C-alpha positions as CSV (number, residue, x, y, z in Angstrom):
1,M,69.0,-1.5,-88.2
2,F,68.6,2.2,-86.9
3,S,66.8,3.2,-84.1
4,K,63.9,6.0,-83.9
5,F,66.2,8.9,-83.1
6,S,68.5,10.1,-85.6
7,L,70.3,13.3,-86.4
8,R,67.4,15.2,-87.4
9,H,66.4,15.1,-84.1
10,L,69.4,17.5,-83.1
11,S,67.7,19.9,-84.6
12,G,64.6,20.2,-82.6
13,K,64.8,22.0,-79.0
14,P,66.4,20.0,-76.3
15,C,64.8,18.4,-72.9
16,C,67.4,20.6,-71.1
17,A,70.6,22.4,-71.6
18,A,73.5,24.2,-70.0
19,E,75.0,27.6,-70.9
20,V,78.6,27.1,-69.9
21,R,80.7,30.1,-69.0
22,G,84.6,29.9,-67.9
23,S,85.5,31.2,-64.4
24,S,87.2,34.8,-64.2
25,A,90.6,33.3,-65.1
26,Y,89.0,31.7,-68.4
27,P,86.7,34.8,-69.3
28,D,86.9,33.8,-73.2
29,L,85.6,30.1,-72.8
30,M,81.7,29.7,-73.2
31,G,79.5,27.2,-75.1
32,K,76.3,25.4,-74.4
33,V,75.8,21.8,-73.6
34,S,72.2,20.3,-74.9
35,F,70.5,16.8,-73.7
36,Y,68.0,14.9,-75.9
37,N,66.2,12.1,-74.9
38,A,67.2,9.0,-77.0
39,C,66.9,5.2,-77.0
40,G,66.3,5.0,-73.4
41,G,69.4,7.3,-72.6
42,S,70.6,10.8,-74.0
43,V,72.5,12.4,-76.8
44,V,74.7,15.2,-75.2
45,L,75.7,17.7,-77.9
46,A,78.3,20.7,-77.1
47,E,79.6,23.3,-78.6
48,V,82.5,25.2,-76.8
49,C,84.9,28.1,-77.9
50,G,87.6,29.9,-76.3
51,L,89.1,26.7,-74.7
52,P,92.8,27.5,-73.4
53,A,96.2,26.4,-75.3
54,P,98.4,24.4,-75.0
55,C,95.8,21.8,-73.7
56,N,93.7,20.2,-76.4
57,V,91.8,17.7,-74.5
58,F,89.4,18.3,-71.5
59,A,87.4,16.4,-69.2
60,M,83.6,17.0,-69.1
61,H,81.7,16.0,-66.1
62,I,78.3,16.4,-64.7
63,H,78.5,17.2,-61.2
64,S,75.9,17.1,-58.9
65,G,76.0,20.7,-57.3
66,T,75.5,24.4,-58.7
67,C,78.1,26.6,-60.2
68,T,78.9,28.9,-57.4
69,G,82.2,28.8,-55.1
70,N,84.9,31.5,-53.7
71,E,87.6,33.1,-54.8
72,S,89.8,30.5,-55.0
73,D,87.8,27.9,-56.4
74,P,84.7,30.0,-58.5
75,F,83.2,26.3,-58.7
76,A,83.7,24.9,-55.5
77,D,80.0,24.1,-54.6
78,S,79.4,22.3,-57.8
79,G,79.8,19.0,-55.8
80,T,81.2,15.6,-57.0
81,H,80.0,13.7,-59.8
82,L,76.7,12.7,-60.5
83,N,76.8,9.3,-59.2
84,L,73.0,7.8,-59.2
85,K,73.8,4.2,-59.3
86,G,77.1,4.3,-56.8
87,T,79.5,3.5,-58.9
88,E,83.4,4.3,-59.1
89,H,85.0,6.1,-61.8
90,P,84.9,6.2,-64.9
91,F,81.5,4.8,-64.4
92,H,79.7,7.6,-62.6
93,T,76.4,8.8,-64.2
94,G,77.9,12.0,-65.2
95,D,81.5,10.7,-66.3
96,L,81.6,11.7,-69.9
97,P,83.9,11.2,-72.6
98,P,86.9,14.0,-73.2
99,L,86.0,17.2,-75.1
100,F,88.7,17.5,-78.0
101,S,90.0,21.1,-79.0
102,N,90.9,22.6,-82.1
103,N,92.4,25.7,-81.8
104,G,90.0,26.6,-78.7
105,Y,86.9,25.2,-80.4
106,A,85.1,21.8,-80.0
107,W,82.3,20.3,-80.9
108,Y,80.9,17.3,-79.6
109,A,78.2,14.3,-79.7
110,V,77.7,11.4,-77.6
111,Y,75.4,8.9,-76.7
112,T,75.1,7.6,-73.1
113,S,72.4,5.0,-71.5
114,R,73.9,6.1,-68.0
115,F,71.1,8.7,-67.7
116,K,68.2,10.4,-69.4
117,P,68.0,14.2,-69.7
118,W,65.5,15.0,-66.9
119,D,67.9,12.9,-64.7
120,V,70.3,15.8,-65.1
121,K,68.0,18.9,-64.6
122,G,69.5,21.3,-62.0
123,C,73.0,19.5,-61.8
124,S,76.3,21.4,-63.6
125,V,78.0,20.8,-66.3
126,I,82.2,21.3,-65.6
127,I,84.7,21.6,-67.9
128,H,88.2,21.0,-66.0
129,A,91.9,21.8,-67.2
130,N,93.3,18.8,-68.2
131,P,92.1,15.2,-69.7
132,D,90.4,12.6,-67.5
133,D,93.0,9.6,-66.7
134,F,90.1,7.4,-66.4
135,M,91.8,5.8,-63.2
136,T,92.3,7.9,-60.5
137,Q,89.5,7.7,-57.6
138,P,87.2,9.8,-57.4
139,S,87.5,12.0,-60.4
140,G,90.2,11.2,-62.9
141,N,92.7,13.8,-61.7
142,A,91.0,16.3,-64.4
143,G,92.3,19.4,-62.6
144,E,91.0,22.8,-62.1
145,K,87.6,23.2,-62.9
146,I,87.6,26.0,-65.7
147,A,83.9,26.3,-66.8
148,C,80.6,25.7,-65.6
149,G,77.0,25.9,-66.7
150,R,74.0,24.9,-64.5
151,I,71.3,22.4,-66.4
152,F,67.9,23.5,-67.0
């Protein structure tokens, strides 16, 4: 049996979205991450280009803070992974599956019951330089924050 949500919903307006931009070290990295209400959770749809080579797998998380920072860490104020239920990594609210790059381009859609779109408004999407190892606490050893977008 299929739910009331279908792919046709993805052509409609998302509940919220983030325009993702790379740090000054990654000026060509950009994309959009959209959040759709679905079946008691969210469908997260991402389209990103300009991902750096040679890495083909990147961690993508929802962080609790903003996309501001300092010279050494342009996204230092992004905070920690969104964690509405106080769980350990990789079960944080903001932990998402990896983003796979194909020659610098990634398209991604995933359903999660960990949050509804309105739960993440005001938070930030972070793309990290490395894949998440799904073990290291508290954030999966995903490395440098290379891109960020505030969710509105």
